[in-house]
C-alpha positions as CSV (number, residue, x, y, z in Angstrom):
1,M,-82.2,-19.2,14.6
2,V,-83.8,-15.9,13.6
3,A,-87.5,-15.3,14.1
4,I,-89.2,-13.4,11.3
5,D,-92.5,-11.8,11.7
6,F,-94.7,-12.7,8.8
7,S,-97.9,-11.0,10.1
8,N,-99.9,-8.6,8.1
9,A,-101.3,-5.2,9.3
10,A,-104.2,-7.0,10.9
11,G,-101.8,-9.2,12.9
12,D,-102.7,-12.4,11.1
13,T,-99.8,-14.7,10.7
14,L,-98.9,-15.6,7.1
15,E,-98.2,-19.3,7.6
16,W,-97.8,-19.8,3.9
17,A,-94.5,-17.9,4.0
18,T,-92.6,-20.6,5.7
19,S,-94.1,-23.4,3.7
20,L,-93.3,-21.4,0.5
21,A,-89.7,-21.2,1.5
22,A,-89.5,-24.9,2.1
23,S,-91.2,-25.6,-1.2
24,D,-88.7,-23.4,-3.0
25,R,-85.8,-25.3,-1.5
26,S,-87.4,-28.6,-2.5
27,I,-87.9,-27.4,-6.1
28,R,-84.2,-26.3,-6.2
29,C,-83.0,-29.6,-4.9
30,T,-85.1,-31.5,-7.4
31,A,-83.9,-29.3,-10.3
32,L,-80.2,-29.9,-9.2
33,H,-80.9,-33.7,-9.0
34,V,-82.5,-33.8,-12.5
35,M,-79.7,-31.7,-14.1
36,T,-76.9,-33.8,-12.7
37,N,-78.7,-37.1,-13.6
38,E,-79.5,-36.0,-17.1
39,S,-76.0,-34.6,-17.7
40,A,-74.5,-37.9,-16.5
41,D,-76.7,-39.8,-19.0
42,L,-75.7,-37.4,-21.8
43,F,-72.0,-37.6,-21.0
44,A,-72.2,-41.4,-21.1
45,E,-74.1,-41.4,-24.3
46,N,-72.3,-38.6,-26.2
47,G,-69.1,-38.0,-24.4
48,F,-68.2,-35.1,-22.1
49,H,-66.8,-32.9,-24.8
50,R,-69.6,-33.4,-27.3
51,T,-72.4,-32.7,-24.7
52,T,-73.5,-29.1,-24.5
53,I,-75.2,-27.1,-21.7
54,K,-78.1,-26.6,-24.1
55,Q,-78.5,-30.4,-24.4
56,V,-78.4,-30.8,-20.6
57,A,-81.0,-28.0,-20.2
58,E,-83.3,-29.6,-22.8
59,A,-83.0,-33.0,-21.2
60,A,-83.7,-31.5,-17.7
61,D,-86.6,-29.4,-19.1
62,V,-85.0,-26.1,-17.9
63,A,-83.4,-23.1,-19.6
64,P,-79.7,-23.2,-20.4
65,R,-79.3,-20.2,-18.2
66,T,-80.7,-22.2,-15.3
67,V,-78.0,-24.9,-15.8
68,S,-75.3,-22.2,-16.0
69,G,-76.6,-20.5,-12.9
70,Y,-76.2,-23.6,-10.8
71,F,-73.1,-25.0,-12.7
72,P,-70.9,-22.3,-14.1
73,S,-69.0,-24.9,-16.1
74,K,-69.7,-28.4,-17.4
75,E,-67.0,-29.8,-15.1
76,E,-69.1,-28.7,-12.1
77,L,-71.9,-31.0,-13.3
78,V,-69.5,-33.9,-12.7
79,F,-67.4,-32.6,-9.9
80,P,-69.5,-30.1,-7.9
81,D,-67.7,-28.1,-5.1
């Protein structure tokens, strides 16, 4: 494990830095979970080939670019690496 010094010039520890990193990971995990769940619902409802990344993004309340950033192809929503 690497220790990172998050102290400012006065020597005060910035405890929020570690909680912010943990919060960011939690948000990403939640976003991934929502995107995969919403895509599964849309695939079941509309079929895989008729469901678009834009529809998945709208259902998950994220930008299409966010979906594509995590899942470069629709297949990866179903079969992630």
